[in-house]
C-alpha positions, 0 to 999 in steps of 0.5 A, a space after each residue: 290162707 295168706 296169713 298162713 303162707 306168710 307165717 311159714 315164709 317168715 319162719 323159713 327165712 328165719 331158719 335160713 338166716 340161722 343156718 347160714 349164721 352156724 355155717 359161717 361161724 363154723 367156717 370162721 372157727 375152721 379157718 382158726 389153725 391150731 398150734 402146729 409143731 413144724 420142726 423138732 430138735 431131738 437129742 441123738 448120738 453125739 447130740 445130747 441137747 438142743 436149746 435156747 434159740 432165736 429167730 430172724 428174718 432175712 431180707 432174701 425172705 427166708 428165716 434164720 433160727 440159730 440154737 445151742 447144739 450140744 456135742 457131748 456129755 449129758 446135755 447140761 448147761 456146762 457141756 461142749 456146745 456150738 451155735 447152729 442154724 436152720 433156714 426156712 423159705 416158707 414162713 416157718 412152716 418147714 426147715 432145712 434138715 441139716 445144721 450150719 455152724 454159726 459160732 464154733 465152740 469158742 469157750 472153755 465149756 461152750 457157747 450158748 443161749 442165743 438172741 438175734 436182733 435186726 438192728 434199726 441201721 439194718 444189720 443183725 446182731 448175734 448175741 450168746 454166752 461164751 462160758 469158760 468155766 463156773 465162774 467166767 461166763 459173759 454175753 458176746 455179740 457179733 454183727 453181720 452186715 451181709 444177712 448172716 453170711 459172715 459174722 464180725 469178731 466178738 465184742 464182749 458186752 460185759 468188761 467192768 465186772 467178772 463172773 458167771 453172768 446169764 443172758 436167756 435167749 431172746 432177750 436183747 431189745 432195741 429202744 425206739 431211741 436206738 439204745 440197745 439193752 439187756 438184762 443179766 443175772 450175776 450168780 457169783 457176786 462174792 466169786 462162789 455160785 448163788 442161786 439168788 442172782 444180782 440183777 443188772 441191765 447193760 446198755 449201748 448207745 453205739 450199736 454195741 461197740 461198747 457197753 454200760 452197766 446200770 446200778 443193781 436191782 434193789 431186792 431186800 426181800 428172800 425172793 430168789 431172782 434169776 434170768 430177767 427180760 426187758 420191755 419198753 413201755 409207752 411212757 418210756 419206761 422199761 420194765 423187767 420182768 424176773 423169773 422168780 421164787 414165791 409163785 410169781 414173776 417179779 417186776 422191776 421198773 427203770 425211768 432213766 432208760 436202764 441206769 437205776 431200777 426200782 425195787 423188785 415187786 410181785 407181778 400178777 403173773 403165777 409162775 414156778 421158778 421158771 423164765 416168762 417171755 413178754 413182747 409187743 406184738 408189731 403194729 399194736 400196743 398189745 403185749 404177747 406173754 408165754 410162760 408156765 401158767 402154774 399157780 401151784 394149786 394142782 399137786 400134780 404139777 405144782 412147781 413144774 414147768 408145765 403147761 405152756 401158756 399164751 395170754 394178751 395184755 392190752 394194758 401193758 401187764 396190768 390184765 391178762 386175757 385170752 389165756 389158752 395153753 399151747 401145750 399142757 402135758 403134765 410130764 411136759 418141761 417147757 421153758 427157754 421160750 423165743 417169740 418171733 412174729 413171722 408177718 401180721 397173721 403168724 407167730 413162731 415160738 421156740 422153747 424146750 419141750 422135753 420129758 420131765 420123767 425121762 429127764 429130757 426137759 432141756 434136750 428137746 426144742 420145738 418150733 410151734 407156728 401159731 395163728 394170730 387168730 388162735 391166740 386172740 380167740 
């Protein structure tokens, strides 16, 4: 009889332990919040497109998002636009509903494609493209010393060449030694537009007052290269990742802080001809990649900018894990991504998120709040 009671006691105890573990796992999983769209900037009358923005945290606890607000036309890249700002007081969960003009349309065509950067000296740098024509488009920089209340006069970041340069949003970085660096694509190397761009980096050692060009990134292949980005590696090298044809993002490396670059080479990141964004997660050595994880094997979406996917690398891009989709609508058009680390628990994304079939791919911008636990789940 005693053995029978002992047997039932053991079984009961095991059942309680298993059930408790199940409930604990269920509770833990319940705490992993799914991605949430916290702001959708859709086109409206006299506002055909909203796109290509970036974020910065302000010292009063607010967050600023600045983006390209188009005011006329069909929302094409050359239509009129100014830079508009929205603010959040709760870590990106909610946003102001009215635009604040950050930079009026000072270009012959527009101003667009924003990068915001908190400099090591505490100032905020604002970068954007001033587009005067199809052969005159260069990055400009303004500085704020009063937490985005006012901005300095613009400084041209490229003065040694003329032409149509593309600097994507969320693309300017500051190296550990203080050097500012951007990667650009020149689409008019001979004076006429070409899809195949010449790639350069520009760098500044005086907080953006003056800028110096690198040598051109070597490319003797027929791979089309466009819209590059940069990330600093632990060994001091700079990696350039490049929107490219051929089914993969391309890479180039600099061992001299951006003066010269290695020949382009294919990465292990399958991709249509669409830009990716890679940033280091603060406080870790991990990289966060956001891009279109589309290798072309699905004929329904071959070459399309869908899905929108995140991945983590713990070895600086040699391998990628925790791969998951933020959005996977086959009709979606996801691109021009900005990554912003709100705090140790949350990441904000901004990206174009329109409809391919409706022709609104670049017209809609979504702000999406991600839980770090979901990214690493």
